[in-house]
C-alpha positions in Angstrom: 0.0 0.0 0.0 1.4 3.4 -1.0 1.8 6.0 1.8 -0.2 9.2 1.7 2.0 12.0 3.2 -0.5 14.8 3.1 -0.7 16.5 6.5 -4.2 17.5 7.5 -4.9 19.4 10.8 -6.8 17.6 13.5 -9.4 19.1 15.8 -8.1 22.3 17.3 -4.5 22.0 16.0 -5.0 25.2 14.0 -4.8 27.1 17.3 -1.3 26.0 18.1 0.3 25.1 14.7 1.8 27.8 12.4 -0.1 28.2 9.2 0.1 30.5 6.1 -2.7 32.3 4.3 -2.5 29.7 1.6 -3.4 27.0 4.1 -6.7 28.6 4.9 -9.8 28.5 2.7 -11.7 31.7 2.3 -14.8 32.6 0.3 -12.7 34.5 -2.2 -10.9 31.3 -3.1 -14.0 29.9 -4.8 -13.6 28.5 -8.3 -15.5 29.5 -11.4 -17.6 26.3 -11.0 -18.4 27.2 -7.4 -19.3 30.7 -8.5 -21.7 29.2 -11.0 -23.5 27.2 -8.4 -23.9 30.3 -6.2 -25.3 32.2 -9.2 -27.9 29.5 -9.9 -28.9 29.5 -6.2 -29.2 33.3 -6.1 -31.2 33.5 -9.3 -33.6 30.8 -7.9 -34.0 32.8 -4.6 -34.6 36.1 -6.4 -36.9 35.0 -9.1 -38.8 32.1 -7.6 -38.6 32.2 -3.8 -38.7 36.0 -3.1 -42.0 36.6 -4.9 -43.6 34.0 -2.6 -42.3 35.3 0.7 -45.8 36.5 1.8 -47.5 33.2 0.9 -44.7 31.2 2.6 -45.0 33.4 5.8 -48.8 32.5 5.8 -48.0 28.8 5.8 -49.1 28.1 2.2 -47.1 24.9 2.1 -48.2 24.1 -1.4 -45.9 26.9 -2.5 -43.1 25.5 -0.4 -43.6 22.0 -1.9 -43.6 23.5 -5.5 -40.4 25.5 -4.7 -38.6 22.4 -3.4 -39.5 20.5 -6.5 -38.2 23.4 -8.7 -35.0 23.5 -6.6 -34.6 19.8 -7.3 -35.0 20.3 -11.1 -32.2 22.9 -10.9 -29.9 20.6 -9.0 -30.0 22.6 -5.8 -31.1 19.6 -3.6 -28.1 17.5 -4.5 -25.1 19.9 -4.7 -22.9 17.8 -2.5 -24.2 14.3 -3.5 -22.8 11.9 -6.1 -23.8 12.0 -9.7 -24.7 8.3 -9.6 -27.8 9.3 -7.5 -28.6 12.4 -9.5 -26.5 14.8 -7.5 -24.0 17.5 -8.7 -20.9 16.0 -7.1 -19.8 19.3 -5.5 -17.3 19.2 -2.7 -18.1 20.2 0.9 -17.0 23.8 0.3 -19.3 24.1 -2.7 -22.3 22.7 -0.8 -21.7 25.1 2.1 -21.5 28.2 -0.2 -24.8 27.3 -1.7 -26.3 26.9 1.8 -25.0 30.3 2.8 -27.0 31.8 -0.1 -30.2 30.3 1.3 -29.7 32.1 4.5 -31.3 35.2 3.0 -34.3 33.2 1.7 -36.4 34.0 4.8 -38.1 31.0 6.4 -38.0 28.9 3.2 -34.4 28.2 4.1 -35.6 26.0 7.0 -37.7 23.8 4.7 -35.0 23.4 2.1 -32.1 22.9 4.5 -34.0 20.4 6.6 -34.7 18.4 3.4 -31.2 18.4 2.1 -29.6 18.0 5.5 -31.2 16.0 8.3 -33.8 14.7 5.9 -31.4 13.3 3.2 -28.0 12.8 4.8 -29.0 9.9 7.1 -29.8 7.8 4.1 -26.8 9.0 2.2 -24.4 8.3 5.0 -25.8 5.2 6.6 -28.2 3.6 4.1 -27.6 0.4 2.3 -27.0 0.6 -1.4 -30.5 -0.6 -2.0 -31.9 2.1 0.3 -29.8 4.8 -1.4 -30.9 3.7 -4.9 -34.5 3.7 -3.8 -34.6 7.1 -2.0 -31.7 9.4 -3.0 -32.7 10.0 -6.7 -36.2 11.0 -5.5 -34.9 13.2 -2.7 -32.4 14.9 -5.0 -35.0 15.6 -7.7 -37.5 16.9 -5.2 -40.0 14.2 -6.1 -39.9 13.1 -2.5 -39.6 15.4 0.5 -37.8 14.3 3.7 -38.2 14.8 7.4 -36.3 13.8 10.6 -38.0 12.4 13.7 -35.8 12.5 16.8 -37.3 14.8 19.5 -40.0 13.5 21.8 -42.0 15.0 24.7 -39.6 13.6 27.2 -36.3 13.6 25.2 -34.7 16.5 23.3 -31.0 17.0 24.1 -31.1 13.6 25.8 -31.9 11.9 22.5 -31.0 8.5 23.7 -33.8 8.7 26.3 -36.4 8.3 23.5 -39.4 6.2 24.4 -40.6 5.3 20.9 -40.4 1.5 20.5 -39.6 -0.9 17.7 -40.5 -4.6 18.0 -40.4 -7.4 15.5 -43.6 -8.9 14.3 -44.4 -12.5 15.2 -43.3 -13.7 11.7 -40.1 -11.6 12.0 -40.7 -9.8 8.7 -41.8 -6.4 9.9 -40.9 -3.8 12.5 -43.9 -2.4 14.5 -43.2 1.2 15.6 -45.1 2.8 18.5 -44.4 6.3 19.9 -44.6 10.0 19.5 -42.3 12.7 18.0 -42.7 16.4 18.4 -41.5 19.6 16.7 -40.8 17.7 13.5 -39.7 20.0 10.6 -41.4 19.5 7.2 -43.7 16.9 8.8 -46.9 18.2 7.1 -45.6 17.6 3.6 -42.9 15.0 4.1 -43.0 11.8 2.1 -40.4 9.9 4.1 -39.2 10.1 7.7 -36.0 9.1 9.4 -37.3 7.9 12.7 -35.3 6.9 15.8 -36.7 4.2 18.2 -35.6 1.8 20.9 -35.4 -1.7 19.6 -36.6 -4.1 22.2 -34.7 -7.2 23.3 -35.6 -10.2 21.1 -33.8 -13.6 20.8 -34.1 -13.3 17.0 -31.9 -10.2 16.9 -28.7 -11.9 18.3 -28.5 -9.6 21.3 -28.8 -6.5 19.2 -31.1 -3.8 20.8 -31.3 -0.2 21.6 -31.5 3.2 19.9 -31.9 2.6 16.2 -32.7 4.5 13.0 -35.5 3.5 10.6 -36.8 4.7 7.2 -40.5 5.1 7.3 -42.7 6.3 4.4 -45.1 8.9 5.5 -48.4 7.6 4.2 -48.8 4.4 6.1 -51.6 3.0 8.2 -51.5 4.1 11.9 -49.2 7.0 11.2 -50.8 10.3 11.9 -49.9 14.0 12.3 -50.8 16.6 14.9 -51.9 20.1 14.1 -49.5 22.7 12.8 -47.6 24.4 15.7 -48.1 28.1 16.3 -44.6 29.6 16.1 -43.1 33.0 16.4 -41.3 32.6 13.1 -39.8 30.0 10.6 -43.3 29.6 9.1 -41.9 28.4 5.8 -41.5 24.9 7.3 -44.4 22.7 8.5 -43.8 21.8 12.2 -46.1 19.1 13.6 -46.2 16.1 15.9 -45.9 12.6 14.4 -47.7 9.7 16.0 -46.8 6.0 15.4 -49.5 3.7 16.6 -48.3 0.3 15.6 -46.9 1.4 12.2 -45.6 -1.6 10.3 -42.5 -1.4 8.0 -40.4 -4.0 6.3 -37.5 -5.5 8.4 -35.0 -4.2 5.9 -36.0 -0.5 6.7 -33.5 -0.4 9.5 -31.1 2.5 8.8 -27.5 1.6 9.7 -27.1 -1.0 12.5 -29.4 -1.9 15.3 -28.4 -0.1 18.5 -26.2 2.4 16.6 -28.7 5.1 15.9 -26.8 7.6 18.0 -24.1 7.7 15.3 -26.7 8.7 12.7 -28.4 11.2 14.9 -25.3 13.1 16.2 -23.2 13.0 13.0 -25.9 14.3 10.8 -26.7 17.0 13.4 -23.1 18.0 13.5 -23.2 18.8 9.7 -26.4 20.8 10.4 -24.6 22.9 13.0 -22.0 24.2 10.7 -24.5 24.8 8.0 -26.7 26.7 10.4 -23.8 29.1 10.9 -23.5 29.5 7.2 -27.2 30.3 6.9 -26.7 32.9 9.6 -24.0 34.5 7.4 -26.4 34.8 4.5 -29.0 36.4 6.7 -26.4 38.8 8.2 -25.2 39.9 4.8 -28.8 40.6 3.7 -29.4 42.5 6.9 -26.3 44.7 6.3 -27.5 45.5 2.8 -31.0 46.6 3.9 -29.6 48.5 7.0 -27.1 50.4 4.8 -29.8 51.2 2.2 -32.2 52.4 4.9 -29.5 54.5 6.7 -28.8 56.3 3.4 -32.5 56.9 2.6 -33.8 57.8 6.0 -33.3 61.6 6.8 -33.3 63.3 10.2 -32.3 66.9 10.8 -32.0 67.3 7.1 -29.3 64.6 6.6 -29.2 60.9 6.0 -28.9 59.0 9.3 -25.9 57.2 7.7 -24.0 60.4 8.4 -24.3 60.0 12.2 -21.5 58.3 14.0 -23.8 56.1 16.1 -25.4 54.6 13.0 -22.1 54.1 11.3 -20.8 52.4 14.4 -23.7 50.0 14.4 -23.4 49.1 10.7 -19.6 48.7 11.2 -20.2 46.3 14.1 -22.6 44.3 11.9 -20.0 44.0 9.2 -17.2 43.0 11.7 -19.2 40.3 13.3 -20.4 38.9 10.0 -16.8 38.8 8.7 -15.7 37.0 11.8 -18.4 34.4 11.4 -17.6 34.0 7.7 -13.9 33.6 8.4 -14.5 31.0 11.1 -17.1 29.1 9.1 -15.1 28.8 5.8 -11.9 28.0 7.6 -13.8 25.1 9.1 -15.4 24.0 5.8 -11.9 24.1 4.2 -10.5 21.9 6.9 -13.4 19.4 6.5 -13.0 19.4 2.7 -9.2 18.7 3.1 -10.0 15.8 5.5 -12.5 14.4 3.0 -10.0 14.6 0.2 -7.3 13.0 2.4 -9.6 10.1 3.2 -10.6 9.7 -0.5 -6.9 9.7 -1.5 -6.1 7.0 1.1 -9.0 4.9 -0.1 -7.9 5.2 -3.8 -4.4 3.9 -3.1 -5.4 0.9 -0.9 
């Protein structure tokens, strides 16, 4: 086996190891291809999403569903996924740049990022080849919308304390799922759920039990939804409870390994955390644009308020903090991209 000598920083090593500007990825380092992805996303937001902001804010989810399908047609639901499933095969940096753009898409960004993130990635990362071939092309095209069922009335941060149960049927061919999930994003229009449940002890499972992921199609008997939650914001995503009252799914719908659902739940959420920071950057930049425009248009005492030191200071602080967030976020995406490339290189020479 050939050695791969590329050095990639681990964890917080960047804090103590010397580095050069060339070692650090910044947004200005984007390629022409990456710039074209960003342009496509911006055009979609400006021409298709923005005209529907009012309808989206009033929970007209038929508009959200239509926009998700249009995003799929434009390749925006599979930027970082392989071409073999219908994706665009972009690297992690590219995927993150596109996600930043959706940070200014008001509450539609919650629906689309939940679909491409916690909705799709569990199947991509942990699904069998059969599960990937069945679901990923439909998720990437927007034909199918995804949702993620983890939180319960008695378990949130303590995800492993979930009470939803999964037991094998008498003939051993099906899982029977019973339990309740709350605050589930995209629940009202989702076609497939990634659901976490506790597998009960069973001699047929060779001592395998515990917290486990499952793929559950939405329109099954004994699966029902609660009413839409009344929220202070993020109205572009449907948020409802999901009830499983003896829902039956095929035995092969286990996602990953029995008892290893925590790996799925936490690793997928970790990706969501960095992308949430990127969404915040997109929102911050839009806020700076509108604030600056307003400060130049609004007049007091016969002059634009942009001429007052206090207003200039506020806008400057907005720009400084946004730049700090952008720098930290893209340094991180760059490190992750380098690590992915290193792992791919190692695999290719084995």
